[in-house]
N, C-alpha and C positions, 0 to 999 in steps of 0.2 A: 504494500500500500504506500501511496506517496505521503510526504510529511504532513500535509494538511489532513488527510484522511486518518493518519495514525493517531492524531490527538483530537479528532472530532467526535463529540458525543453522539452525533446523529448516526455516524457509522456504527458506533457501539450499540445504539438502539436497534438498528437493523440487524446487526450480527446476532444480538440476543433474540430478536424475534424469529429469525431463521432457525436458530437452535431450538426454540420452543416448538417450532413446527416440524422438528426432526428432519431438517434438510441437511443432507450430507454436503460438505464443502466441494466435493469433486463430482457431484451429479448435475446434469443439465437443468437449468431453470429457464423456462419461457417467460419473458416479461412483456406484457401488453404495452406497447409504446405508441402513443398518439402523436408525440412531438411536443406536447404541453409540459408544463413545469412539473406536475406531479409524477407522471410516468417517466419523464426524463431523469428526475432525481432518483426515483426508485431504481432504475437500471444502473445508474452510476453508483449509488450506495451499495447495491448488491455486489457489483464488481469490486468496489473499493474495500468491501468487507472480506474479500478474498475468495469469493465463491466463483467457480468456473465449471463448465462454460455457461455464459449468459447468452441467451438467444433473444434478441429484440424482434418482436413480432408486430408488424404494422399493417393495419387494414384500412384501405381507402373505401369508404362507404359509397362513393359516387354521388354524394349529396351536395357537397360544397363545390365551389368553382374550381376549374382546372388549375388556376394559379395558386389557390389556397392548398389544394391537394399536393401540388408540386412542392410548395414551401414546407409542408409537413414532412413529406418524404425526404426532402433534402436534410431537414433537421434530424430525423431519425437515423439517416445514413451517416451523418457527421458524428452523431452520438456513438453509433456502433464502432466506428473507426477509432474514436477517442478512447473508449473503454475496452477496446479489443474484444468486442462482442460479435457474435454471428448475427446475420440478418435474414428475416423471412418477411416477405411482402405479399399481401393478398389484395385483390381489387374486385369491387362490384361494378358491373357496367353502369355508366352514369345514368342516373334517373331510374334504374330498375327497382331499387329498394323502395323508393317513394311510391312507384306505381303498384308494387306488390302490397305495400302497407295499405294503400287506399282500397285496393280490391278486397283485402282481407278484413277491412274495418279496424285495423290496428293503428296505433300511433306510430309515426315514423321513428321515434326514439326507441320504442320497444322492438320494432322490426329490425332496425339497424343493430341493436344490441344482440338479437338472435343471430344475425348473420356474422357479426364480429366474433361471437363465442364459438360458432361453428368453425370459423377459420382458426381460432386459437386452439381448439381441441384437435383439429387436424394437424397443426404444427406440433403439439405435444406428442401425438401418436407417431408422427413421422420421425421425430427426434428422440423418441423413447424417453420422454420427460414425464415424470409424475407430479411435477410442481409447476403451477401456473400462477405467476405473481401479477397483481394488479395494484395500481397506485392510489387506493383509497386512503385518505388522511384522517386525522383527528377531527378536522372541520367537517369532512364528509359524514363521519359517524354521528356527530351532533345533529347535522341537518337531517340525516336519515331518521334518527330516533324521533325528532320533533315532527317531521312530516307524517310518520306513522301514527304518532300520538294524536295529532290534530285530525287525522283522517279516520281514526278509530282502529284499534289493534288489540292484541292480547299480549301475554307476557313475552313471547318470543320476539314480537315486533319492537317492544321497548328495549330489548337487549341489544338491538342493532346488529351490525355486521361482526362476524367472528374473525379473529386473527388468522385462523386456518380452519377449513372445513372441506369435506368432499364436495366436488362439483356436483350439483343436483342431478344433472343428466348424464354424468359419467363418473361413477364413484372410484374409478381407477386413477383419477386425476384429483389432486388436492389444490384448492384455490387458497392462495396465501396472500396476506396483506401486510407486508413487512414495514410499511410506513404508517400504519394505522394509529400509532401513538405519537406521531409527529404532526405539528401544525403545518399548514400550507406555507405560512410565512417563513418557518424554519427551513423548509425545503428550498424555497427561492433564495434565501440567504446562502444556503449551501452551494447552489448553482453559481451564484455570483462569486463566492469565494474560490470556487474551482475553475471559473471561466468557461463553464459549459453552457451553450446556448439552448434556447427552447422557443417554441412558437406560442402565440396567444390566439385562442379560439374566440372570435368576436361573439359567438352565440352565448358565451358565458356571461355576457352583460345583458342579454335579452330577458327582460322580466316577464315575457309571456310564458316562460318556462317556470314551473312551480318552484323548483329548487333555487333558481336564481332570484325569484321574488322573495323567498324566505331569507336567502343570504343577504340580499341588498336592502330589503325594506322592513322585514319583520325582526330579524336578529338584532340590528342596531337599536331598535326601540326596547327590546327585552334587555339588552346589555346596559342600556342607560339606567334602567331600574335595578338590574341585578348584574353588577359588573363581573361576577364570577360564574355567570350562567353557563358558559360553554364547559368549563371545567366540571361544574356540578352535574350537568347532563351526561357528560362522558363518564364520570366516575359512577354515577347511578346506574347507567347501562351496564357497566362492568360488574357491579354488585348483583344486579338482577340476573345477569347471565349465569352466575353461580347457582342461583335459585332455580333457574330454568333447567340447568344441567341436572340438578338433583331430581326435579320432577320428571324429567325425561327418563332417567334411570329407573325410577319407580314405575313409570308407565310401561317401560319395556318388560319389567317383571310381571306386571299385571295382565298383559295380553301379548300373545305371540302371533306375529304375522308369518304366514307360511307362503313360500313361493314355489312355483313348479320347479322340480329338480333339474329340468332342462333349460331353465330361463337364463342361467349364467349370472354375471354380476349386475346386470341391468334388467330386473324383472319387469314385465308388463302387467302383471296381475298378482295381488296379494290377498290372502283370505285368512279369517280368524273366526273363532267360535262366537256365534251370534249370541248365545245365552250369556256367556262371560262378558261380552261387550256391553250388553244392556244392564248388567248387574253393577257396572262401575259408576261412580259418581260422575256428574256432568262434566266437570273440568278435566277429569281423567279420560273420559271418552273423547273429548276434543283432542287431548294430547296424543292418545294412541292413533287417532286418525291422521294427525299431522305427521306422526312418525311414518305412517304408510305413504303419505304424500311425498315426504322427503326421499324415501327409498325409491319411489317410482320416478320422481323427477319429471313429471309429465309435461310441465311447462317451464320455460327458461326465465320465468320471473315469479315473484312472490305470489302465493295463493292467499287471498284475503280471508280473514277469520270469519267473515259473514258467509263464506261458501258453505259452511257446515250447519247453518241455521235451519235448513230444511229437514235435517235428520231428527226423527222423533225422539223424545225423551224415554218413551217406553216402546217395547217391541210391539209393532202393530199386528203381528201375526200374519197368517196367510202365506202364500207362496212367494214367487219372485216379484220384486218391485224395485224400481230405481228411486233412491231417496236423495241423491244429489248428483248434479251433472253440470260441468262447466270447467273452464280453465285447464282443459286437457285431461280431466279426470271424470270418472264415473264411479259412484258407490251404489252397490246393489245389496239387497237382502235376498239370499237364495237358500231355501231350505234351512239347514242349521248353520249357515255361514253368513258372515258379512264380508263382502268382496269389494276391494278397491282396485280399480284397473285404469290403465291409460286409455285416453279417449282423445278425440280431436274436436271437441266442442269449444269454440272460442268464448271469451268472456261476454256475458250479457245475453247469450242466446236463450230464447224461450221456445216453447213448443217442443217438437221433436227434431232430432238431427241424427240421422242413421247413416253409418258407414257402409256403403255398398261394396266398396273395394278399396283396401289400403294398398294392395299389390295385385297385379294381374299375372305375376310370374308363376303362380301356382297351377296354371292350366296344364293339363296333361298333354294337350295338343299344341300345335305351333301356329294355329290360326291367328290372323291379325284382325279378327272380328270378335266383338263382344255382343252376344245376344242377351238382352236384358228384358225380363218380363216382370212387371209390377202388377200384382193382382189386387183388385178391390172387391167390394161387395157385389153380390148378385151376378157373378161371372164376368164382371167388367174387368178390363185389363189394358195395360199399355205394353205392347210388344215392339221392340225396336232393335235393329242391328247397328252397332256403332263401330267406327274405325278405332281400334285400340291405340294405334300409334299417334292419334290426334288427341288423346286424353292426357291430362296432367294430373296424376293421382295426388291425394285420395279423391275418391268419387263418393259424394254425399247426397242424401235425400233429405229435404227439409221443406217447410212451408215457405210461401212467398214473404218478402220483406219490403218495406218502403225503399224506393229507389232502385229496385231490381231492373235489370235490362238484359237483353239477349241479342247476340249478333246473328241476324238472319241473312238469307241470300240477298235481300233487298237493302240491307244495312242494319245498323243497331236500332232497336226499338225497346221502349219500356215495356215491362210485363203488363202494366195497366193497359197500354194500347193493344198489345197482343191479345189480351183477354177480350177487349172490345172488338177487335177484328174477327175473333173466332166466336163472337156472340156467346161468351161464357157468362152466365148470370152472376150478378154481384154476390148473391148468397152462397155460391158454389166456389168462388175463387180461392178462399182460404183453405179449401179442402183439396185443391189440386197440388200434388207433390211436385217439387222442383228438384231437378238433378243438377248438381254443381261439381266442378273440379277446380283446380287452382287457377285456371284461366278465366273462370266465370261460370255462367249458367250454360249447361249443356243442353237442357231441354225442359219442357213442362209435360208431365205425364197425364195429359187430359183424359186418356182412355180409362183411367182408374175411376173417374166419376162420370163417365159416359159422354165426354166432350172431346173435341179435336185437340191433339197436342201440337207442339211446335218445337223445332230442334235447331241447334246452332249450325251455321253454315258449314257444309262439307263434313258433317259428322256422320250422317246416316249413309249406310252402304246397302246395296242390294244383295240378293241371294247368290248372285254370280261373282261376288267379290273375292271368294276364296274357294279352293277345292277342299280344304281341310275343315273338319267339324269345328264350328265356332265355340268359344268359351261361353257357357251359358250360366247366367245368374238369375235366380228367381226370388222375388221379395213378396212376402205377404204383407201388404200395407196395413191390413187390420191388426196384425200382430204388433207391428211397429207402434201404432197409435195406442193400443192396449197397454203395451209395456211402459210407455211414457206416462200414461194416465195412472199407472200403479195398480192396474186391475189384475 
């Protein structure tokens, strides 16, 4: 280490943090580097603490201007050369993430974060790294705890971010935050002292974003009344994390979640004894469910505590029923089990959302045609043959939503206009199932309710499209509706 780093307490803080996370000095550490001051100082401090190799991983989201992206990339490249680190770069096609976020009804921030972590996980795997370091600071921790508190949370929310924890969606990788106990100002002072450059993200000053508004408008008012507020919030979160850890251990003793023996390290379904679950006190039931949520890692962002509000306090009896669905999760009561499984229902969905096909690779044949039959009441059905190579999975069945539109041969039209064009009565429209993939609406299955359907341009194929037997999928629409109604 150089002479400045040798006597710098910030290097010592990071060195101790890495030790508490059980990081070996000679194992690879992937550091998420945006080019900003937090991630730049993180990479430099890890390297100056004597850990090698350091891999600086930079992802261009394709959201900012070409000039800004080039500036960030230049800063990260200069940093890697300065600290003798390796460099990995990923890029999203410009504008693609914004378009995908809009189509999926997600915020651009959440969608960009998902893409970034996908890249970071790929880097960890290719570099055989089990440690992924991110530059969250003491200031970030205080802001996170306050935002969760103001928005409503439970114990785990108030404890904030952990120094180290398994990555929710890949437990073979540990997410570490070596600068979590350092203020942002201390990190900038360190960069100035070492002469390492960084970039400024202008969006950090944009108070349209909640965190920035809290940082720039709310916290100064709080600190004027309570000068030690930041330290108090940070230390309180630390104390409560000890309480949360104790309750988690007791919850794991109270109920055992079982995974399929063939599911590997990342299970898609967990089950536990139904009678034991409903015998637990309410707070303990919530805790054991969040343990299952953590193990499944169904979504790459925090699942809100309100997600579990629909689960009854007492066993309702009867057969199978869905008791909670959303945020990439589904919780069912099935015979003597409570089952928590991965799903693909986004936040805020209501009604039904049925996964027709997550993958079409399971077909025994090699046909490029999917024959889909959706059966309704009274013998009504929608039977259609679709080009498999024009689908972007997963393929979902859901009711119509405000703003829905479909790309027809004559151009894009709203579903409202399509229903009008096909003379579908107003009272029937909410009953017509909509088929959707990642590119948008594939079609409306009007035959299920005895009306004419409509399909995306170039999706339907004729019987002569292939000599091989098509892959056939049959859906009983009545069973889908009954399942979601808890019948």
